[in-house]
Biopython code that builds the backbone (N, CA, C, O; Angstrom):
import numpy as np
from Bio.PDB.StructureBuilder import StructureBuilder

atoms = [
    (1, "MET", "N", (62.064, 127.957, -3.121)),
    (1, "MET", "CA", (62.692, 126.765, -3.497)),
    (1, "MET", "C", (64.010, 126.936, -4.369)),
    (1, "MET", "O", (64.241, 127.397, -5.487)),
    (2, "ASN", "N", (64.661, 126.441, -3.507)),
    (2, "ASN", "CA", (66.124, 126.806, -4.334)),
    (2, "ASN", "C", (66.338, 125.129, -4.472)),
    (2, "ASN", "O", (66.200, 124.374, -3.509)),
    (3, "SER", "N", (66.671, 124.713, -5.734)),
    (3, "SER", "CA", (66.726, 123.053, -6.150)),
    (3, "SER", "C", (67.244, 123.430, -7.530)),
    (3, "SER", "O", (67.021, 124.452, -8.178)),
    (4, "LEU", "N", (68.119, 122.179, -7.880)),
    (4, "LEU", "CA", (68.852, 122.128, -9.082)),
    (4, "LEU", "C", (69.329, 120.689, -9.418)),
    (4, "LEU", "O", (70.051, 120.171, -8.566)),
    (5, "VAL", "N", (69.116, 120.157, -10.228)),
    (5, "VAL", "CA", (69.443, 118.964, -10.802)),
    (5, "VAL", "C", (69.985, 118.898, -12.297)),
    (5, "VAL", "O", (69.289, 118.906, -13.312)),
    (6, "ILE", "N", (71.497, 118.824, -12.214)),
    (6, "ILE", "CA", (72.296, 118.794, -13.439)),
    (6, "ILE", "C", (73.384, 117.554, -13.763)),
    (6, "ILE", "O", (74.192, 116.987, -13.028)),
    (7, "SER", "N", (73.151, 117.433, -14.761)),
    (7, "SER", "CA", (74.167, 116.171, -15.499)),
    (7, "SER", "C", (75.359, 116.916, -16.041)),
    (7, "SER", "O", (75.193, 118.029, -16.540)),
    (8, "GLY", "N", (76.233, 116.512, -15.989)),
    (8, "GLY", "CA", (77.703, 116.700, -17.057)),
    (8, "GLY", "C", (78.953, 115.873, -16.490)),
    (8, "GLY", "O", (78.820, 115.061, -15.574)),
    (9, "VAL", "N", (80.094, 116.128, -17.070)),
    (9, "VAL", "CA", (81.472, 115.757, -16.796)),
    (9, "VAL", "C", (81.825, 116.607, -16.135)),
    (9, "VAL", "O", (81.463, 117.776, -16.266)),
    (10, "VAL", "N", (82.857, 116.050, -15.017)),
    (10, "VAL", "CA", (84.070, 116.992, -14.064)),
    (10, "VAL", "C", (85.275, 117.415, -15.131)),
    (10, "VAL", "O", (86.226, 116.744, -15.532)),
    (11, "VAL", "N", (85.048, 118.193, -15.308)),
    (11, "VAL", "CA", (86.604, 118.862, -16.209)),
    (11, "VAL", "C", (87.508, 119.572, -15.302)),
    (11, "VAL", "O", (88.654, 119.810, -15.684)),
    (12, "GLY", "N", (87.120, 119.927, -14.165)),
    (12, "GLY", "CA", (87.948, 120.684, -12.828)),
    (12, "GLY", "C", (88.277, 119.959, -11.441)),
    (12, "GLY", "O", (87.360, 119.387, -10.851)),
    (13, "LEU", "N", (89.264, 119.969, -11.037)),
    (13, "LEU", "CA", (88.964, 118.916, -9.907)),
    (13, "LEU", "C", (90.390, 119.692, -8.623)),
    (13, "LEU", "O", (91.606, 119.533, -8.729)),
    (14, "GLN", "N", (89.699, 120.427, -7.621)),
    (14, "GLN", "CA", (90.598, 120.561, -6.469)),
    (14, "GLN", "C", (90.721, 119.478, -5.565)),
    (14, "GLN", "O", (89.735, 118.769, -5.363)),
    (15, "PRO", "N", (92.279, 119.151, -4.735)),
    (15, "PRO", "CA", (92.271, 118.381, -4.049)),
    (15, "PRO", "C", (91.345, 118.197, -2.598)),
    (15, "PRO", "O", (91.096, 119.162, -1.875)),
    (16, "LEU", "N", (90.992, 117.130, -2.372)),
    (16, "LEU", "CA", (90.100, 116.954, -1.035)),
    (16, "LEU", "C", (90.827, 117.746, 0.047)),
    (16, "LEU", "O", (92.052, 117.697, 0.164)),
    (17, "ARG", "N", (89.908, 118.601, 0.966)),
    (17, "ARG", "CA", (90.383, 119.362, 1.422)),
    (17, "ARG", "C", (89.410, 119.508, 3.034)),
    (17, "ARG", "O", (88.245, 119.112, 3.018)),
    (18, "TYR", "N", (89.790, 119.880, 3.870)),
    (18, "TYR", "CA", (88.606, 119.470, 5.339)),
    (18, "TYR", "C", (88.284, 121.375, 5.829)),
    (18, "TYR", "O", (89.055, 122.334, 5.823)),
    (19, "THR", "N", (86.912, 121.268, 6.180)),
    (19, "THR", "CA", (87.152, 122.679, 7.034)),
    (19, "THR", "C", (87.422, 122.724, 8.477)),
    (19, "THR", "O", (87.087, 121.731, 9.123)),
    (20, "PRO", "N", (87.904, 123.586, 9.015)),
    (20, "PRO", "CA", (88.147, 124.044, 10.218)),
    (20, "PRO", "C", (87.433, 122.772, 11.177)),
    (20, "PRO", "O", (88.174, 121.911, 11.650)),
    (21, "ALA", "N", (86.324, 122.741, 11.356)),
    (21, "ALA", "CA", (85.518, 121.487, 11.801)),
    (21, "ALA", "C", (85.583, 120.162, 11.396)),
    (21, "ALA", "O", (84.890, 119.249, 11.846)),
    (22, "GLY", "N", (86.417, 120.080, 10.554)),
    (22, "GLY", "CA", (87.105, 118.821, 10.517)),
    (22, "GLY", "C", (86.190, 117.809, 9.177)),
    (22, "GLY", "O", (86.719, 116.773, 8.772)),
    (23, "ILE", "N", (84.767, 118.291, 8.588)),
    (23, "ILE", "CA", (84.119, 118.172, 7.345)),
    (23, "ILE", "C", (85.339, 117.858, 5.734)),
    (23, "ILE", "O", (86.145, 118.727, 5.400)),
    (24, "ALA", "N", (85.238, 116.786, 5.124)),
    (24, "ALA", "CA", (85.687, 116.644, 4.256)),
    (24, "ALA", "C", (84.790, 117.720, 3.238)),
    (24, "ALA", "O", (83.621, 118.056, 3.430)),
    (25, "LEU", "N", (85.581, 118.110, 2.230)),
    (25, "LEU", "CA", (85.348, 118.832, 1.287)),
    (25, "LEU", "C", (86.008, 119.225, 0.173)),
    (25, "LEU", "O", (87.194, 119.549, 0.116)),
    (26, "LEU", "N", (85.000, 119.183, -0.963)),
    (26, "LEU", "CA", (85.496, 118.994, -2.355)),
    (26, "LEU", "C", (85.238, 119.477, -3.577)),
    (26, "LEU", "O", (84.319, 118.905, -4.162)),
    (27, "SER", "N", (85.966, 120.682, -4.352)),
    (27, "SER", "CA", (85.307, 121.669, -4.996)),
    (27, "SER", "C", (85.902, 121.125, -6.469)),
    (27, "SER", "O", (87.109, 120.945, -6.631)),
    (28, "PHE", "N", (84.926, 120.890, -7.503)),
    (28, "PHE", "CA", (85.127, 120.959, -8.500)),
    (28, "PHE", "C", (84.296, 121.685, -9.625)),
    (28, "PHE", "O", (83.479, 122.533, -9.264)),
    (29, "VAL", "N", (84.456, 121.403, -10.988)),
    (29, "VAL", "CA", (83.872, 122.030, -12.083)),
    (29, "VAL", "C", (83.076, 121.255, -13.170)),
    (29, "VAL", "O", (83.742, 120.719, -14.055)),
    (30, "LEU", "N", (82.234, 121.182, -13.188)),
    (30, "LEU", "CA", (81.109, 120.040, -13.833)),
    (30, "LEU", "C", (80.731, 120.985, -15.223)),
    (30, "LEU", "O", (80.081, 122.030, -15.256)),
    (31, "GLN", "N", (81.351, 120.262, -16.320)),
    (31, "GLN", "CA", (80.488, 120.616, -17.568)),
    (31, "GLN", "C", (78.862, 120.091, -17.766)),
    (31, "GLN", "O", (78.321, 119.202, -17.108)),
    (32, "HIS", "N", (78.312, 120.815, -18.746)),
    (32, "HIS", "CA", (77.213, 120.322, -18.911)),
    (32, "HIS", "C", (77.048, 120.815, -20.507)),
    (32, "HIS", "O", (77.374, 121.943, -20.879)),
    (33, "VAL", "N", (76.446, 119.704, -21.458)),
    (33, "VAL", "CA", (76.421, 119.829, -22.644)),
    (33, "VAL", "C", (75.087, 119.046, -22.755)),
    (33, "VAL", "O", (74.909, 117.897, -22.349)),
    (34, "SER", "N", (73.991, 120.006, -23.491)),
    (34, "SER", "CA", (72.694, 119.470, -24.058)),
    (34, "SER", "C", (71.937, 120.366, -24.876)),
    (34, "SER", "O", (72.180, 121.567, -24.991)),
    (35, "GLU", "N", (70.890, 119.664, -25.516)),
    (35, "GLU", "CA", (69.973, 120.296, -26.206)),
    (35, "GLU", "C", (68.889, 120.581, -25.825)),
    (35, "GLU", "O", (68.311, 119.530, -25.549)),
    (36, "GLN", "N", (67.868, 121.966, -25.535)),
    (36, "GLN", "CA", (66.738, 121.977, -25.100)),
    (36, "GLN", "C", (66.131, 122.558, -25.863)),
    (36, "GLN", "O", (66.658, 123.121, -26.822)),
    (37, "THR", "N", (64.453, 122.568, -25.551)),
    (37, "THR", "CA", (63.633, 123.299, -26.414)),
    (37, "THR", "C", (63.120, 124.476, -25.447)),
    (37, "THR", "O", (62.569, 124.390, -24.350)),
    (38, "GLU", "N", (63.404, 125.371, -26.051)),
    (38, "GLU", "CA", (62.802, 127.075, -25.522)),
    (38, "GLU", "C", (62.065, 127.460, -26.488)),
    (38, "GLU", "O", (62.703, 127.711, -27.510)),
    (39, "ALA", "N", (60.772, 127.627, -26.561)),
    (39, "ALA", "CA", (59.817, 128.530, -27.058)),
    (39, "ALA", "C", (59.692, 127.760, -28.386)),
    (39, "ALA", "O", (59.537, 128.399, -29.427)),
    (40, "GLY", "N", (59.745, 126.611, -28.396)),
    (40, "GLY", "CA", (59.351, 125.321, -29.310)),
    (40, "GLY", "C", (60.567, 125.538, -30.123)),
    (40, "GLY", "O", (60.286, 125.241, -31.284)),
    (41, "LEU", "N", (61.753, 125.915, -30.025)),
    (41, "LEU", "CA", (63.133, 125.918, -30.878)),
    (41, "LEU", "C", (63.904, 125.348, -29.976)),
    (41, "LEU", "O", (64.147, 125.678, -28.815)),
    (42, "LYS", "N", (64.411, 124.114, -30.865)),
    (42, "LYS", "CA", (65.847, 123.392, -30.253)),
    (42, "LYS", "C", (66.989, 124.433, -30.045)),
    (42, "LYS", "O", (67.257, 125.261, -30.916)),
    (43, "ARG", "N", (67.614, 124.364, -28.926)),
    (43, "ARG", "CA", (68.508, 125.497, -28.253)),
    (43, "ARG", "C", (69.874, 124.152, -27.816)),
    (43, "ARG", "O", (69.604, 123.330, -26.940)),
    (44, "LYS", "N", (71.035, 124.113, -28.421)),
    (44, "LYS", "CA", (72.517, 123.733, -27.583)),
    (44, "LYS", "C", (72.375, 124.715, -26.479)),
    (44, "LYS", "O", (72.194, 125.931, -26.520)),
    (45, "VAL", "N", (72.509, 123.838, -25.414)),
    (45, "VAL", "CA", (73.086, 124.363, -24.160)),
    (45, "VAL", "C", (74.405, 123.930, -23.370)),
    (45, "VAL", "O", (74.743, 122.815, -22.971)),
    (46, "GLU", "N", (75.006, 125.098, -23.277)),
    (46, "GLU", "CA", (76.827, 124.452, -22.979)),
    (46, "GLU", "C", (77.137, 125.593, -21.433)),
    (46, "GLU", "O", (76.952, 126.810, -21.465)),
    (47, "CYS", "N", (77.553, 124.935, -20.384)),
    (47, "CYS", "CA", (77.601, 125.527, -19.447)),
    (47, "CYS", "C", (78.823, 124.751, -18.399)),
    (47, "CYS", "O", (79.052, 123.543, -18.458)),
    (48, "GLU", "N", (79.456, 125.600, -17.557)),
    (48, "GLU", "CA", (80.436, 125.119, -16.518)),
    (48, "GLU", "C", (79.718, 125.860, -15.000)),
    (48, "GLU", "O", (79.492, 127.026, -14.678)),
    (49, "VAL", "N", (79.541, 124.702, -14.404)),
    (49, "VAL", "CA", (79.246, 124.802, -12.652)),
    (49, "VAL", "C", (80.265, 124.736, -11.688)),
    (49, "VAL", "O", (81.010, 123.755, -11.666)),
    (50, "GLN", "N", (80.364, 125.468, -11.055)),
    (50, "GLN", "CA", (81.580, 125.272, -9.941)),
    (50, "GLN", "C", (80.781, 124.524, -8.978)),
    (50, "GLN", "O", (79.666, 124.936, -8.656)),
    (51, "ALA", "N", (81.263, 123.475, -8.508)),
    (51, "ALA", "CA", (80.189, 122.685, -7.360)),
    (51, "ALA", "C", (81.194, 121.749, -5.801)),
    (51, "ALA", "O", (82.169, 121.001, -5.735)),
    (52, "VAL", "N", (80.454, 122.226, -5.034)),
    (52, "VAL", "CA", (81.202, 121.634, -3.836)),
    (52, "VAL", "C", (80.236, 120.365, -3.287)),
    (52, "VAL", "O", (79.025, 120.215, -3.448)),
    (53, "ALA", "N", (81.026, 119.662, -2.708)),
    (53, "ALA", "CA", (80.470, 118.460, -1.884)),
    (53, "ALA", "C", (80.825, 118.082, -1.250)),
    (53, "ALA", "O", (81.666, 117.294, -1.684)),
    (54, "LEU", "N", (80.745, 118.071, 0.291)),
    (54, "LEU", "CA", (81.153, 117.941, 1.482)),
    (54, "LEU", "C", (80.637, 116.785, 2.528)),
    (54, "LEU", "O", (79.563, 116.204, 2.370)),
    (55, "GLY", "N", (81.403, 116.563, 3.457)),
    (55, "GLY", "CA", (81.054, 115.193, 4.035)),
    (55, "GLY", "C", (81.364, 114.105, 3.532)),
    (55, "GLY", "O", (82.281, 114.180, 2.714)),
    (56, "ASP", "N", (80.842, 112.871, 3.756)),
    (56, "ASP", "CA", (80.489, 111.723, 2.669)),
    (56, "ASP", "C", (80.449, 111.804, 1.200)),
    (56, "ASP", "O", (80.931, 110.853, 0.584)),
    (57, "LEU", "N", (80.014, 112.663, 0.629)),
    (57, "LEU", "CA", (79.982, 112.802, -0.700)),
    (57, "LEU", "C", (81.216, 113.603, -1.389)),
    (57, "LEU", "O", (81.390, 113.628, -2.607)),
    (58, "ALA", "N", (82.056, 114.261, -0.432)),
    (58, "ALA", "CA", (83.247, 114.625, -0.643)),
    (58, "ALA", "C", (84.107, 113.356, -1.065)),
    (58, "ALA", "O", (84.915, 113.572, -1.968)),
    (59, "LYS", "N", (84.059, 112.046, -0.544)),
    (59, "LYS", "CA", (84.911, 110.968, -0.261)),
    (59, "LYS", "C", (84.173, 110.173, -1.420)),
    (59, "LYS", "O", (84.400, 108.977, -1.235)),
    (60, "SER", "N", (83.364, 110.367, -2.566)),
    (60, "SER", "CA", (82.773, 109.474, -3.224)),
    (60, "SER", "C", (83.676, 109.064, -4.557)),
    (60, "SER", "O", (83.125, 108.342, -5.388)),
    (61, "ASN", "N", (84.381, 109.288, -4.679)),
    (61, "ASN", "CA", (85.964, 108.926, -5.305)),
    (61, "ASN", "C", (85.388, 109.562, -6.888)),
    (61, "ASN", "O", (85.039, 108.801, -7.790)),
    (62, "ILE", "N", (85.365, 111.486, -7.050)),
    (62, "ILE", "CA", (85.027, 111.747, -7.712)),
    (62, "ILE", "C", (86.033, 111.947, -8.701)),
    (62, "ILE", "O", (87.025, 112.145, -8.000)),
    (63, "GLN", "N", (86.353, 112.010, -9.724)),
    (63, "GLN", "CA", (87.549, 111.934, -10.692)),
    (63, "GLN", "C", (87.300, 113.184, -12.072)),
    (63, "GLN", "O", (86.273, 113.758, -12.431)),
    (64, "LEU", "N", (88.185, 113.233, -12.396)),
    (64, "LEU", "CA", (88.085, 113.838, -13.459)),
    (64, "LEU", "C", (87.688, 112.888, -14.608)),
    (64, "LEU", "O", (88.026, 111.705, -14.614)),
    (65, "GLY", "N", (86.760, 113.618, -15.836)),
    (65, "GLY", "CA", (86.415, 113.023, -17.085)),
    (65, "GLY", "C", (84.821, 112.168, -16.550)),
    (65, "GLY", "O", (84.133, 111.695, -17.455)),
    (66, "LEU", "N", (84.321, 112.021, -15.052)),
    (66, "LEU", "CA", (83.362, 110.975, -14.426)),
    (66, "LEU", "C", (82.058, 112.184, -14.747)),
    (66, "LEU", "O", (81.852, 113.341, -14.382)),
    (67, "ALA", "N", (81.288, 111.106, -15.704)),
    (67, "ALA", "CA", (80.069, 111.828, -15.697)),
    (67, "ALA", "C", (79.095, 111.598, -14.412)),
    (67, "ALA", "O", (79.053, 110.451, -13.967)),
    (68, "ILE", "N", (78.394, 112.496, -13.854)),
    (68, "ILE", "CA", (77.432, 112.696, -13.107)),
    (68, "ILE", "C", (76.351, 113.516, -13.242)),
    (68, "ILE", "O", (76.324, 114.538, -13.927)),
    (69, "LYS", "N", (75.039, 112.859, -12.280)),
    (69, "LYS", "CA", (74.245, 113.421, -12.471)),
    (69, "LYS", "C", (74.344, 113.858, -10.815)),
    (69, "LYS", "O", (74.804, 113.083, -9.977)),
    (70, "ALA", "N", (73.772, 115.400, -10.442)),
    (70, "ALA", "CA", (73.975, 115.995, -9.510)),
    (70, "ALA", "C", (72.714, 116.815, -8.787)),
    (70, "ALA", "O", (71.921, 117.363, -9.553)),
    (71, "LYS", "N", (72.589, 116.877, -7.984)),
    (71, "LYS", "CA", (71.049, 117.568, -7.109)),
    (71, "LYS", "C", (71.855, 118.256, -6.002)),
    (71, "LYS", "O", (72.868, 117.750, -5.518)),
    (72, "GLY", "N", (71.347, 119.439, -5.628)),
    (72, "GLY", "CA", (71.902, 120.274, -4.531)),
    (72, "GLY", "C", (70.845, 121.591, -4.650)),
    (72, "GLY", "O", (69.750, 121.622, -5.211)),
    (73, "PHE", "N", (71.482, 122.557, -3.998)),
    (73, "PHE", "CA", (70.808, 124.218, -4.585)),
    (73, "PHE", "C", (72.045, 124.900, -4.390)),
    (73, "PHE", "O", (72.998, 124.460, -3.745)),
    (74, "LEU", "N", (71.978, 126.055, -5.011)),
    (74, "LEU", "CA", (72.903, 127.322, -5.504)),
    (74, "LEU", "C", (72.837, 128.073, -4.465)),
    (74, "LEU", "O", (71.832, 128.497, -3.894)),
    (75, "ALA", "N", (74.541, 128.322, -4.090)),
    (75, "ALA", "CA", (74.349, 129.609, -2.921)),
    (75, "ALA", "C", (75.740, 130.481, -3.128)),
    (75, "ALA", "O", (76.815, 129.998, -3.483)),
    (76, "LYS", "N", (75.518, 131.682, -2.870)),
    (76, "LYS", "CA", (77.123, 132.531, -2.717)),
    (76, "LYS", "C", (78.305, 131.638, -2.712)),
    (76, "LYS", "O", (78.356, 130.568, -2.105)),
    (77, "ARG", "N", (79.137, 132.088, -3.343)),
    (77, "ARG", "CA", (80.621, 131.399, -2.849)),
    (77, "ARG", "C", (80.928, 132.219, -1.705)),
    (77, "ARG", "O", (81.621, 131.411, -1.087)),
    (78, "SER", "N", (80.904, 133.163, -1.047)),
    (78, "SER", "CA", (81.364, 133.614, 0.030)),
    (78, "SER", "C", (80.452, 134.879, 0.278)),
    (78, "SER", "O", (79.802, 135.365, -0.647)),
    (79, "ALA", "N", (80.429, 135.294, 1.308)),
    (79, "ALA", "CA", (79.450, 136.537, 2.299)),
    (79, "ALA", "C", (79.789, 137.687, 0.565)),
    (79, "ALA", "O", (78.867, 137.846, -0.235)),
    (80, "LYS", "N", (80.720, 138.102, 0.403)),
    (80, "LYS", "CA", (81.088, 139.073, -0.326)),
    (80, "LYS", "C", (81.372, 138.482, -1.957)),
    (80, "LYS", "O", (82.185, 139.009, -2.717)),
    (81, "SER", "N", (80.529, 137.291, -2.304)),
    (81, "SER", "CA", (80.806, 137.346, -3.703)),
    (81, "SER", "C", (79.081, 136.977, -4.431)),
    (81, "SER", "O", (77.981, 136.696, -3.955)),
    (82, "THR", "N", (79.542, 137.140, -5.548)),
    (82, "THR", "CA", (78.002, 137.244, -6.193)),
    (82, "THR", "C", (78.428, 136.026, -6.834)),
    (82, "THR", "O", (77.439, 135.583, -7.418)),
    (83, "GLN", "N", (79.547, 135.172, -7.033)),
    (83, "GLN", "CA", (79.475, 134.191, -7.491)),
    (83, "GLN", "C", (78.884, 132.823, -6.979)),
    (83, "GLN", "O", (78.978, 132.534, -5.787)),
    (84, "LEU", "N", (78.128, 131.777, -8.105)),
    (84, "LEU", "CA", (77.193, 130.947, -7.241)),
    (84, "LEU", "C", (78.103, 129.717, -7.501)),
    (84, "LEU", "O", (78.994, 129.634, -8.347)),
    (85, "VAL", "N", (77.650, 128.651, -6.488)),
    (85, "VAL", "CA", (78.003, 127.567, -6.193)),
    (85, "VAL", "C", (77.073, 126.811, -6.002)),
    (85, "VAL", "O", (76.062, 127.077, -5.351)),
    (86, "LEU", "N", (77.419, 125.393, -6.767)),
    (86, "LEU", "CA", (76.265, 124.357, -6.482)),
    (86, "LEU", "C", (76.866, 123.532, -5.361)),
    (86, "LEU", "O", (77.973, 122.997, -5.403)),
    (87, "HIS", "N", (76.157, 123.499, -4.528)),
    (87, "HIS", "CA", (76.315, 122.480, -2.803)),
    (87, "HIS", "C", (75.171, 120.989, -3.525)),
    (87, "HIS", "O", (73.987, 120.831, -3.823)),
    (88, "ILE", "N", (76.140, 120.373, -3.523)),
    (88, "ILE", "CA", (75.404, 118.784, -3.696)),
    (88, "ILE", "C", (74.929, 118.294, -2.825)),
    (88, "ILE", "O", (75.603, 118.337, -1.796)),
    (89, "GLU", "N", (73.944, 117.780, -2.765)),
    (89, "GLU", "CA", (73.344, 116.776, -1.735)),
    (89, "GLU", "C", (73.201, 115.244, -1.933)),
    (89, "GLU", "O", (73.499, 114.345, -1.147)),
    (90, "GLN", "N", (72.564, 115.156, -3.432)),
    (90, "GLN", "CA", (72.729, 113.850, -4.446)),
    (90, "GLN", "C", (73.639, 113.791, -5.481)),
    (90, "GLN", "O", (73.844, 114.629, -6.360)),
    (91, "LEU", "N", (74.282, 112.485, -5.253)),
    (91, "LEU", "CA", (75.368, 112.810, -6.778)),
    (91, "LEU", "C", (75.135, 111.050, -7.407)),
    (91, "LEU", "O", (75.164, 110.017, -6.738)),
    (92, "GLN", "N", (74.918, 111.200, -8.827)),
    (92, "GLN", "CA", (74.856, 109.891, -9.235)),
    (92, "GLN", "C", (75.923, 109.784, -10.302)),
    (92, "GLN", "O", (76.102, 110.732, -11.068)),
    (93, "ILE", "N", (76.688, 108.602, -10.397)),
    (93, "ILE", "CA", (77.512, 108.484, -11.709)),
    (93, "ILE", "C", (76.918, 108.065, -12.573)),
    (93, "ILE", "O", (76.259, 107.053, -12.335)),
    (94, "GLU", "N", (76.883, 108.635, -13.934)),
    (94, "GLU", "CA", (76.554, 108.242, -14.473)),
    (94, "GLU", "C", (77.346, 107.311, -16.374)),
    (94, "GLU", "O", (78.503, 107.674, -16.585)),
    (95, "LYS", "N", (76.949, 106.634, -17.124)),
    (95, "LYS", "CA", (77.848, 106.332, -18.273)),
    (95, "LYS", "C", (77.825, 107.328, -18.919)),
    (95, "LYS", "O", (76.825, 107.954, -19.272)),
    (96, "LEU", "N", (79.264, 107.634, -19.197)),
    (96, "LEU", "CA", (79.954, 108.782, -20.144)),
    (96, "LEU", "C", (78.776, 108.208, -21.327)),
    (96, "LEU", "O", (77.892, 109.058, -21.216)),
    (97, "GLU", "N", (78.452, 107.519, -22.067)),
    (97, "GLU", "CA", (78.265, 106.880, -23.244)),
    (97, "GLU", "C", (76.980, 107.861, -23.649)),
    (97, "GLU", "O", (76.833, 108.569, -24.646)),
    (98, "ALA", "N", (75.910, 107.593, -22.252)),
    (98, "ALA", "CA", (74.766, 108.570, -22.669)),
    (98, "ALA", "C", (75.126, 109.646, -22.307)),
    (98, "ALA", "O", (74.089, 110.183, -22.698)),
    (99, "ASN", "N", (75.547, 110.264, -21.999)),
    (99, "ASN", "CA", (76.073, 111.849, -21.698)),
    (99, "ASN", "C", (76.260, 112.070, -23.028)),
    (99, "ASN", "O", (75.526, 112.903, -23.560)),
    (100, "LEU", "N", (77.323, 111.340, -23.880)),
    (100, "LEU", "CA", (78.168, 111.878, -25.569)),
    (100, "LEU", "C", (76.672, 111.746, -26.259)),
    (100, "LEU", "O", (76.169, 112.818, -26.596)),
    (101, "LYS", "N", (75.984, 110.664, -26.480)),
    (101, "LYS", "CA", (74.584, 110.969, -27.272)),
    (101, "LYS", "C", (74.125, 112.234, -27.108)),
    (101, "LYS", "O", (73.317, 112.463, -28.008)),
    (102, "ASN", "N", (74.228, 112.966, -26.540)),
    (102, "ASN", "CA", (73.019, 114.112, -26.132)),
    (102, "ASN", "C", (73.842, 115.603, -26.465)),
    (102, "ASN", "O", (73.407, 116.754, -26.515)),
    (103, "ILE", "N", (75.199, 115.055, -26.662)),
    (103, "ILE", "CA", (76.049, 116.225, -27.257)),
    (103, "ILE", "C", (76.005, 116.397, -28.846)),
    (103, "ILE", "O", (76.649, 117.296, -29.388)),
]
sb = StructureBuilder()
sb.init_structure("model")
sb.init_model(0)
sb.init_chain("A")
sb.init_seg("    ")
for serial, (resi, resn, name, xyz) in enumerate(atoms, 1):
    if name == "N":
        sb.init_residue(resn, " ", resi, " ")
    sb.init_atom(name, np.array(xyz, "f"), 0.0, 1.0, " ", f" {name:<3s}", serial, name[0])
structure = sb.get_structure()
């Protein structure tokens, strides 16, 4: 199983482009900050995740500073790369105030 659900704020955004097959593609960076419990101890977690949305999701008005919850799968950026990218299958826009309470 390869599934990831993460919430965060869009902190990097590339222009919308199209694949050779004509499919819309949007690449962006999602910044996540939360507090998690690990081995009974609270831990502050911060990370930035490279993400890509294709098709209708790429046209869903994703903007810098937008708080979102994304669900998708991880895959290598390319055949020769070891860098992982989140391929978004579902996207939900969240209220930024709710995210700030978790920081």
